[in-house]
N, C-alpha and C positions, 0 to 999 in steps of 0.2 A: 947202640941200637935203641930206638924208641919203642914204646909199647904200642901195639895196634890199637886203633880207636875202637871203643866199645861199640859193638853192633847189636842193637836191640831190635827185635822184630815185633811188629805191632799188628793187631787185628784192625780191620778197617772201621769197626764199630764196637761199642761195648757189648758184652754178652747179655742175653736176656735176663739172666739172674742178677746182673749188676744193679738193675733198677729197683727190684724189691730189697736188695741189700742196702741201697742208699735210703730207701723209704724207712727201713727198720731203724737206721741210725737217726734219720731226721725226725721220726716219731718221738724221740727222746727230747727234741728241742721245740716242737710245735704241734699244733692240732692237725687233724686229718685233712681239713680243707687246705691248709698251708702246704702240707706234705704232698698232697695230690697235685697242687698247682706247680710245685717245684719239680716233681717227677715228670709231669707233662712238659714242662719247659726243658728239662734235660733230654727227653726223648726227641723233641723237635729241634734242639740246638745242633748246629754244625760242629764237626770236630775241628778244634783249633790246636795249636802247639804252644806249650809254655815250658820254660826251663824249670828243672827240679828245684833249684835254689829259690826261685821266685815263688813257686807254689808254696813252699814251706814258709817263706817270709810273709806272704799274704795271709796264710792261715794262722800265723803266729804259733805254730806247733814246732816242737823240737823233733829232729829226726830220731826215730827208733834206731837202736844200734844193730849192726850186722849180725849179732848173735841172737836177736829176736827170731824165734822159729819161723814166723811168717815172712819176715824180711829175708831171711836166709833162703827160704823156699823160692821167693821171687828172684833172688840172685842166681840160684841154681837154674831156674827156668831160662834166664838170660844166657847163662853159660852153655846150656843145652840147646840153644837156638829156638826155644819155644816162643810162640807169639804171646804177648801180653795184651790185655784188654785196656783200651783208653780209660782214663779216670773220669769221675763225675764230680763237678765242683759247683758250689753255690756262691755267687759273687757277694763280696762283703761291701761295706760302705765306709770309705775312709773319712767322710765328713762326720760320721758318728762313732768312729773308732770301732767298727764292727768288722771282725776278721772274716776272710773267706772261709767257707766250710769245705772240707774234703768229704763229700758225701759217700764216695766209694773209691778206694784205691790208695789209701794212706800207706799201706805196706809197700805197694809198688813204688810210690814216690820216695819213700825212705830208702828202699833198696837201690834205686837208681841214683839218688843223691850221693850215697856212699861210693857207688861205682864211678860217677862223674857228675858233679853238681851242676854242670852246664848242659847236661843232656836234655834234649827236648822231648817232652812227654805229650802225646795226644790227649786231649781232654774235651769234654763237653761242659759248657758253663751255662747255668740257669740263673736268672735273677731271683731275688727274694721277693715274693709277692707283697 
């Protein structure tokens, strides 16, 4: 008997608090004008779908392990059938070896990667100004 396919429920759009969370992270990497431009781009961007493994590869980040408290919390949400918020990404630049940034949702990406690396994750992607 095969395992049932992982069923992840998603919200149709990021939650309002996801944008300030993304800004808090991005403020560590750039000035206010840049952060404001990226957040405006994220808010205006359509939701697209990308695979967990590709998001991690493009970000050049390692997946946090399932025993990380935040990753575990998101895995529990999936198991309980709770809806997850789409993630927020900032496009990298392969010509300059600049990785993509996961501005909000790193723990969700890691949780889903461990559950099924091919799972499709809704995301909004903004360009770096």
